[in-house]
C-alpha positions in Angstrom: 0.0 0.0 0.0 1.1 3.6 -0.6 2.5 5.3 2.4 0.8 8.6 3.4 3.0 11.7 2.7 4.1 13.7 5.8 5.3 17.3 5.3 7.3 18.4 8.4 8.1 22.1 8.6 10.9 23.4 10.8 13.3 26.3 10.4 16.3 24.2 11.6 17.1 20.5 11.9 20.1 18.4 12.9 22.7 17.7 11.6 22.7 21.1 9.9 21.9 23.0 13.1 22.4 22.0 16.7 19.8 22.2 19.4 17.2 20.1 21.3 14.2 20.6 18.9 16.5 20.2 15.9 17.7 16.9 17.3 14.1 15.7 18.1 13.0 16.5 14.5 15.9 14.6 13.0 15.5 11.6 15.2 11.7 11.3 14.6 11.6 12.0 10.9 14.3 9.4 10.3 12.2 6.8 12.3 8.9 7.9 10.7 10.4 7.4 7.2 9.5 3.7 7.4 5.8 4.5 7.9 5.4 7.7 6.0 6.9 9.3 2.9 8.7 12.0 4.8 9.5 15.5 3.4 11.2 18.1 5.6 10.7 21.7 4.6 13.3 23.9 6.2 15.8 26.7 5.5 18.4 25.5 2.9 21.2 24.8 5.3 23.2 22.7 2.7 25.2 23.6 -0.4 23.8 22.7 -3.8 20.2 22.4 -5.0 17.0 23.2 -3.1 16.2 19.5 -2.6 18.4 16.7 -1.1 17.7 13.2 0.2 19.3 11.7 3.3 18.5 8.8 5.7 15.3 8.1 3.8 14.0 11.6 4.2 13.7 14.3 1.4 14.7 17.8 2.5 13.4 20.9 0.7 14.8 24.4 1.2 12.0 26.9 1.4 14.3 29.9 1.7 18.0 30.8 2.1 19.4 30.3 5.6 19.2 33.2 7.9 20.8 33.8 11.3 18.3 32.6 14.0 19.6 34.9 16.7 20.4 38.6 17.0 21.9 39.6 20.3 20.8 36.5 22.1 17.1 36.7 20.9 15.3 35.0 18.0 15.6 37.1 14.8 12.3 38.6 13.6 13.8 38.9 10.1 14.6 35.2 10.1 11.0 34.4 11.2 9.5 36.6 8.5 11.7 35.1 5.8 10.9 31.6 6.9 7.2 32.3 7.1 7.2 33.7 3.5 9.2 30.7 2.3 6.5 28.4 3.7 4.1 29.6 1.0 6.0 27.1 -1.2 4.0 24.4 0.5 1.0 25.5 -1.5 2.5 23.4 -4.3 3.9 20.6 -2.2 2.5 17.1 -2.0 1.4 15.9 1.4 -1.4 14.1 3.3 -0.7 15.7 6.7 1.2 18.9 7.5 3.2 18.9 10.8 5.2 21.9 12.0 7.4 23.0 14.9 5.8 25.9 16.8 8.9 28.1 16.7 9.3 30.8 15.5 5.4 31.3 15.4 5.1 33.6 12.4 5.0 30.7 10.0 2.0 29.0 11.7 -0.7 31.3 10.2 0.8 30.7 6.8 0.8 27.0 7.2 -2.7 27.0 8.6 -3.8 28.8 5.5 -1.9 26.3 3.3 -3.6 23.3 5.1 -7.0 24.9 4.8 -6.6 25.6 1.1 -5.3 22.1 0.5 -7.9 20.5 2.8 -5.3 18.6 4.8 -5.0 18.2 8.6 -2.6 20.5 10.4 -0.5 19.3 13.4 1.9 21.5 15.5 4.5 20.2 17.9 4.8 22.5 20.9 7.9 22.4 23.0 7.2 25.1 25.6 4.7 27.7 26.5 5.9 31.1 27.8 4.2 33.2 30.4 3.2 36.8 29.8 5.9 37.9 32.2 8.6 35.9 30.4 7.5 37.3 27.0 7.8 40.9 28.5 11.2 40.1 29.9 12.3 38.8 26.5 10.9 41.5 24.3 10.0 44.4 26.6 6.6 46.1 26.0 6.1 44.2 22.7 6.2 41.0 24.8 2.5 41.3 25.6 1.6 41.3 21.9 3.9 38.3 21.3 2.2 36.5 24.2 -1.2 37.1 22.7 0.0 36.0 19.3 1.4 32.8 20.8 -2.0 32.0 22.2 -3.7 32.8 18.8 -1.4 30.3 17.1 -2.4 27.6 19.5 -5.9 27.8 18.0 -4.7 27.1 14.5 -3.8 23.4 14.4 -6.2 20.4 14.4 -4.0 18.7 16.9 -1.1 19.6 19.2 1.8 17.2 19.9 3.5 18.3 23.2 7.1 17.4 24.0 6.3 17.1 27.7 3.3 16.6 29.9 3.9 20.0 31.5 3.8 21.7 28.1 0.6 19.8 27.3 -1.0 21.1 30.5 0.0 24.6 29.7 -1.5 24.4 26.2 -4.7 22.9 27.6 -5.1 25.9 29.9 -5.3 28.1 26.8 -7.2 26.2 24.1 -9.5 23.2 23.6 -7.4 21.8 20.8 -6.7 18.1 21.3 -3.3 17.5 22.7 -1.1 14.3 22.9 2.2 13.9 24.7 5.2 12.5 22.8 8.2 13.2 25.0 11.8 13.6 23.8 14.1 10.7 24.0 17.7 9.6 23.8 19.5 7.2 21.5 20.9 4.7 24.0 22.7 2.8 21.3 24.6 5.9 20.2 25.6 6.7 23.7 26.9 3.1 24.3 28.9 3.2 21.1 30.4 6.6 22.0 31.4 5.6 25.5 33.2 2.6 24.1 35.9 4.9 22.7 38.8 6.7 24.4 37.6 8.7 27.4 37.7 12.4 27.5 39.9 14.3 30.1 38.2 14.3 33.5 36.5 17.4 35.0 34.2 17.9 37.9 31.3 19.7 36.2 29.9 19.9 32.7 27.0 21.7 31.0 25.7 21.7 27.4 23.6 24.2 25.5 23.5 27.2 23.3 25.4 30.1 24.9 22.4 32.4 25.2 21.2 34.5 28.1 18.3 32.3 29.1 20.7 29.3 29.4 22.3 31.2 32.3 25.8 29.7 32.1 26.8 32.9 34.0 24.8 31.6 36.9 26.9 28.4 36.8 30.1 30.4 36.7 29.1 32.4 39.7 28.2 29.1 41.5 31.6 27.7 40.7 33.3 30.8 42.0 31.3 30.4 45.2 32.7 26.8 45.6 36.2 28.1 45.6 39.3 26.7 43.9 39.8 23.1 42.9 36.5 22.6 40.9 37.0 22.2 37.2 34.3 22.6 34.6 33.6 22.1 30.9 31.2 24.3 28.9 29.9 22.7 25.6 28.1 24.9 23.1 28.3 27.9 20.9 26.4 31.2 20.8 26.6 34.9 21.1 27.7 34.8 24.8 30.8 32.7 24.1 33.3 35.6 24.4 31.5 37.1 27.4 31.5 33.7 29.3 35.1 33.0 28.4 36.1 36.4 29.8 33.9 36.0 32.8 35.5 32.6 33.7 38.9 34.1 33.4 37.9 37.1 35.5 36.7 34.8 38.3 39.9 32.7 38.1 38.0 29.5 37.2 39.3 26.3 35.8 36.9 26.3 32.9 37.3 25.0 29.3 34.9 26.0 26.6 34.2 23.6 23.7 32.4 25.5 21.0 33.1 23.2 18.1 31.5 19.9 19.1 29.3 18.8 16.1 29.7 15.0 16.5 27.3 13.3 18.9 29.8 10.7 19.9 32.4 13.3 20.9 29.7 15.2 22.8 28.8 12.1 24.8 32.4 11.4 25.6 33.0 15.0 26.9 29.9 14.7 29.0 30.8 11.3 30.4 34.2 12.7 31.4 32.6 14.8 34.1 31.3 13.9 37.6 28.2 16.1 37.6 26.0 17.6 34.9 24.5 21.1 35.7 21.6 22.6 33.8 21.2 26.2 35.0 18.7 27.3 32.3 15.9 29.6 33.2 13.7 28.2 30.4 13.5 24.6 29.0 10.6 22.9 27.3 12.0 19.5 28.2 15.8 19.3 28.6 17.1 16.6 26.2 20.7 17.3 27.4 19.7 16.3 30.9 18.3 13.0 29.6 21.5 12.4 27.7 23.6 13.2 30.8 21.8 10.5 32.7 22.5 8.1 29.8 26.2 9.0 30.1 26.1 8.0 33.8 26.0 11.4 35.4 23.8 12.8 38.2 22.0 16.0 37.0 21.6 19.2 39.0 19.1 21.9 37.9 17.1 24.7 39.5 13.4 25.2 40.3 13.1 28.2 37.9 9.4 28.4 37.0 9.9 28.1 33.2 12.6 25.4 33.5 10.3 22.4 32.7 13.5 20.2 32.8 13.1 20.3 36.6 10.3 17.7 36.3 12.5 15.3 34.3 15.4 15.8 36.7 13.2 15.3 39.8 12.1 12.0 38.3 15.5 10.8 37.2 17.8 8.5 39.2 20.3 10.8 40.9 18.5 14.0 39.9 18.8 17.1 42.1 16.5 20.1 41.9 17.6 23.1 44.0 16.3 26.6 44.7 16.8 29.1 41.8 19.8 31.1 43.1 23.6 31.0 43.1 24.0 29.9 46.8 21.6 27.0 46.4 23.1 25.9 43.1 26.6 26.0 44.5 25.5 24.0 47.6 23.8 21.4 45.4 26.9 21.0 43.2 29.1 20.6 46.3 26.8 17.9 47.8 26.6 16.0 44.6 30.4 16.0 44.2 31.0 15.0 47.8 28.3 12.5 48.1 27.1 11.3 44.7 23.4 10.4 44.8 22.2 6.8 44.3 21.5 6.1 40.6 19.9 2.7 41.2 17.3 1.9 38.5 18.9 4.2 35.9 18.9 1.6 33.2 15.2 0.8 33.7 14.3 4.5 33.8 16.2 5.2 30.6 14.5 2.3 28.8 11.3 4.3 29.0 12.9 7.3 27.2 13.9 5.8 23.8 13.2 7.6 20.5 11.4 4.5 19.1 8.5 4.8 21.6 8.2 8.5 20.9 8.1 7.8 17.1 5.3 5.3 17.8 3.3 8.0 19.7 3.8 10.6 16.9 2.9 8.1 14.2 -0.3 7.3 16.1 -1.2 10.9 16.5 -0.6 11.7 12.9 -2.6 8.7 11.8 -5.5 9.8 14.0 -6.0 13.0 11.9 -5.5 11.4 8.5 -8.6 10.9 6.3 -10.0 7.4 6.6 -9.3 6.8 3.0 -5.5 7.4 3.5 -3.6 4.1 4.3 -2.4 4.0 7.9 1.3 4.4 8.6 3.2 1.1 8.5 -0.1 -0.7 7.8 -0.7 -1.1 11.6 -4.0 -1.2 13.4 -5.8 2.1 13.8 -4.1 4.3 16.3 -5.6 4.9 19.7 -7.9 7.9 20.3 -6.2 11.2 20.9 -6.0 12.2 24.5 -6.8 15.7 25.4 -5.0 16.8 28.6 -6.5 19.4 30.9 -4.7 21.0 33.8 -4.9 19.6 37.3 -5.3 22.7 39.6 -3.4 20.9 42.2 -0.3 20.3 40.1 -0.3 22.6 37.1 1.2 26.1 37.3 -0.4 28.9 35.4 1.5 30.0 32.3 0.3 33.6 32.5 
């Protein structure tokens, strides 16, 4: 039988661009290619023609690549260029249209495309920002952006949330059906990487784009509070690289910055060479790097920052530590974890529930649930289960506004 055609729209995807949502899209599209005919529509990150094929997936460049960040914030120019480029999908072939929610401006364009083509529209949501966070991010214009984010939540026929907490926050705003398909980790890739030569040992490691909301400066201040003798490794690139390197030197810290790690195997070896993984971010939709750190054998320390949804993952993880959101508490948590490593019993069983294969199954079922009945089901499997709509539990869910 003919496979249904899936058009996935995202402005960036691995291996062309690093990041958590980029990695998720790459992992899932590759696994969904056996069930759907998968076409990824993105900025043209590669050299050569507008179309290329790799790992069973066809990539289409909808526009030239644009820098995604300006001064540590997402570029509005990039978002506009990508949104206009998405008009190319009016002539694309697809049975279901799925998109990443960032950078928002493309969602009304895609909703129009889906409506004109009479095809279902699905959006994957990674995080929901509060009004206060939008205002902190954009100033007075943040309130307009907050309202626009909520408007875009009403556009899809179905939302796929990358975490249960994000699903609850979406459910507080709209009645759109929501399913949860959490991020995962490629345990086989981690095992293969750790079979190679080990990286030089350090005490603390962190991974992420070097952007203000990742708050690597908070980690540096915590390391300074710990005093001499604690070494650290920062892995990532971004506009704050020069600032953070200078700040570490100013504080007299034993810190090495690795800004050129493009190979996943090398990344896992560098992480595994540390004793503690620290995620100081103020905002995370899930925190794939924390999951990868657990797979590399490390305890993870993060803070209880309200928009850091990785705190839920870390609190549930073997050896996970969630501390108060300040320098003193972070330094104390790192010190305790170094001096008395937490029990990681059950880590293998816990990690077994966080594989990408299970997430791909959930996404395939969600996409199959919105396909017209006349369209063959993905992988010729039984009909997918009914979509679950999540609603917030007042006792556990925090307000996003």
